[in-house]
N, C-alpha and C positions, 0 to 999 in steps of 0.2 A: 524132419527138418529140413530135409533137402531143397523142399519148396522155398523155404525163405532165405536160405542161405545160398543167394545165386550171383553170380559174380555182377549183376548189374546193382542188387541190389548193396554189395560190398565195395565197388566204384563208388555208388552214390554218397556213401560213409565216409571212405577216406576222401575224397572231395571236399566233402563239408568239413571234415576235420581236419586238413591242410589248409581250406579256406580260413576257418576260426586261428588256427596257430599261426601260419607264416604272414597270413595279410600281402601286403604289398612288400614284404622279404625278412629274411631271417639275418638282420643288421650286424649281430654278433657275428656271427660267421664269415658273411658277407665284409666284412670290416676288418679281421682277423688273420683268417684262412687264405692263401694263397688259393685261386681258382683251379689251379689245376694239378694242386696237389694229390698226390693218390695215397690212400691207408687202406688199413684194417680195424676192424674191432671184433670183440666176443660177446656175446651175452651172457653172462655170468649169474648160474641161480643161486641166491644167498641163502636160500632155505629149503627144506624138506615138501613134498609136494605132489601136485598132478601138476602136469605142465599143458597148458592150452594157450593156443593163439599164434603157434610157429608158422602157419599156413597164411595166416592172415597178415603174420609179420612179413614174409616174403612178399605178398602181394602190394602192402604198402612201400618198402623199397622198389620193388620192381614199377609201381606206378611213377613216383616221385624219379626214377633215374632208373631205365632198363638195362642201364650200362653195368649198374652193381651186381656184383659174384654175391650171390646168397648161398649158402652151403648145410643144411638143416643140419647137426650132430644128434638131435633127437626129433621122436613124433609126438604130436599132441595125444594127449590120453596117457603118456608115461610117466611111470612113478621118477620121480626126479631126488637127488640128495644135493645138500647144501655143498658147492664145488663145481657142479656137472657146468659143464658148456652148452648154451642151447643151439646156438649159432654162429655162426661165423660171417662178415660181411664184409666186403673189399672192393675198392675203385674211388671216386671222388672223395675225397676227404668231407668236402663241403656238403655233399649228398648224405654221408652217413650224420653226419651234425644234426642238419636239418630233419632228418625224420627219425632222431634216435625218442624222444619226449611220446611221440606218436604212436612207437611198435612199443615204447616200453608199459604208455599207460594200458594200452590194449592186453598187453600181456599179463602184465601184473594183475589187474582186475579179472579177466578170463582165467587165470591160473590160480586164482583163492577160490572162485566158485566152483572149477572144477574139484578142487581139493577139497570143499566143504561136503559137496553131493558126493563123492567117491567114500567121505568119513560114514556120513550118515546112511550111506547106502549100506556100507558093511553091518551097522548095527541092524538092519531089517532084514537081512539077506536070507536069515534061516526062514522066513515067510513066505509070500506069495504076495505081497503089497508091493507096488510100486511108487518108486518118489518122483512127485512132481513140482516144478517150478511152478510160478503165477506172472501175473502182469506187473507184480509189483518192483520196474526192473526200473534204469537209467534211461530216460526220453531221450530217442536219437542211439542207444545204444543198446537195444533190445535183442537184435539179432545176435549180435556177439555174444550177448549173455545168456542167452539161450542155448545159443551153440554150446558156450563153456560148460552148462547143464549135462547136454549130449555128451559132452567130448568126458565128463568126468562119469557117465552112467546112468543119469538122471533121465526121466521122460519129460519131455515138451507138454505141457496143458496147451489150452487153448492160444495161439497167439497175440492175439488182439479182439479188440469188440465184435469185428465181423466173423471171424470163424466158429463161432459155436455162440450158443445162447446159454447164458450164467443169470437165474433168478435168483439175485440175493436178495436180504432181508427188505434193503429198501425199496427195491421193485416189488417185492411181495407186499409191502405196508402200504405202498401207492396206487397199484393194484386193488386191493382191498381185499388182500387173501389169499393162500395159493390156488385153490380152485380159480378164479379168477386172470389170475396172472399165467396160471398153465393153460387155460382155455383160449385166452386171446394171443399166446404166442404161439399157439397149433394153427388157429385159424391166420395169425398172419404169414406165418411160415408157407404155409397151402396156398392161399390168395397172391403170395409173390414168388411162387415157387422155387423157393430156397430149402435147401436141402440140409439143416443144420441139425446138430445133436442138441438135446436140453439138459441142462444142469438147473436142479432148484435144491437151495440150501433150506437146512433143516436147521430149527433150534434145541428142537425138544423130542421125545418121543407123541407127543399129539399132533407136530407138525409132519412126521414121519407117517403118520397115518392118514394125515389128510393127502399128502401125495400119493399112498399105495391107494387111495380111495379113488382120484381124480385119475391117475394114470397118466400114458402119454410121455413118458418121459425117458432118460435113459442114464441119467446120475442123480443119485442122492447123496446131497452133502451132508454130512455131519459135522456142523460147525460149531466148537469150543465144548463140546459135548466131553464130563467126566468118563472113567472108565466104564463103570458098572451101565451108564446111559447107552455109551458108545456100543456097547457087546448085546444089548438089551435090542437097540434100533438093529444091526447085524441081525440078530435070530428074526426079528420081525421084519425084516425085508426079504429076508432067505433065498436071495441070489438072485428075485425076479429084478433086480436095477443092480448095476456098477454101484460102488459107495467109497466116496472119498471123504476121509478125516480134514480138516480142517482147523485153522485158532491156536495160533500160541503154543505150535509143534515146536520141541526143542531137541536137541541131543540127548537131552537128560530120557525125555519122554518117547521119542519116537519108538521106541523096542517095545515099550507097553501099549502104543497106539497102533504098532502093525499086527500085534499078539490080538488085537481085538477082531480080526478075522474081516477088516476094511480090504478093499482093492486098491485103494490110492490114499497116498498120502501129501498132501501141498504144503509146502513149506516156504512162504513170502523169504524166510531170511537165508534162502540160496543166493540170491541177486540182489537184496537190499540191504543187508547186512552182514558183510563178511569185512576182512582187513587184507587189503592187498599185498601178494606175495612179494617179497625183496626181491628183483631181479635188477642188474645193470648191464648197463652197453661200455667197455671199455677200448679204450683204442690200444691194441697191442704194436703197432708199427707205423711209420709213414716212410714213404719214396721219394726219388727227387723229384721238383715239380717240373710237371710237361707243359707244352704251350697249351696256352688256355683256347 
């Protein structure tokens, strides 16, 4: 994930987010708060979970106003309880007010994702299966969401369309079958000198057998299979290729899926079906106005 969480990508995101939110000015703050007023605020955690996004929050504050003093009280990935203080920020009150919502939006969503990831991970920790995310992310917020999965203890699947080949049901159907899809893909990668892993989705044991027959892949996805079919597929593959269970896997079913012996379990709900953690930023004091 380090190759995607770069200062350049984060700065690009922060700039776009401020452009969207602030536009030509935070007129509420500009109208009501004296420009030289100094103040402080605390980030208050209002429910239990795993905190994620504190490092990003510090970047956001400093991007907007390099003179803001940010003190992190917790670390990303740390278990938190209701009432904990995540960070304190002090400096120009106007800067704190204008950055507040962007900081909270990121922290609330990232913490929810990290918390869900951590909870599901604990359910499968007695197995060798690894929990994966998917591309079911919020447009233009993917870096942060996948970062949060990693903070929560999950493993990032492919980041985007360009860093891995995944031949899903529609690719296979349009290509005219598994053999055609895989052979065409191998030719394409060779011709374009691309070193990318190939994953193929299978929906039943017959398709698993087709992949084993054609070969030349890295991962076989077992999509929406019931427990007995999945166990049979794992036995059939016999470690020749890595296996990934996918499709409608929930908190209630993930333990059973992991015990089928798969290498990976992908759960789109890690990023597309979470309720933001309750976190707030509250002013704790303000100082005398200084010269603007």
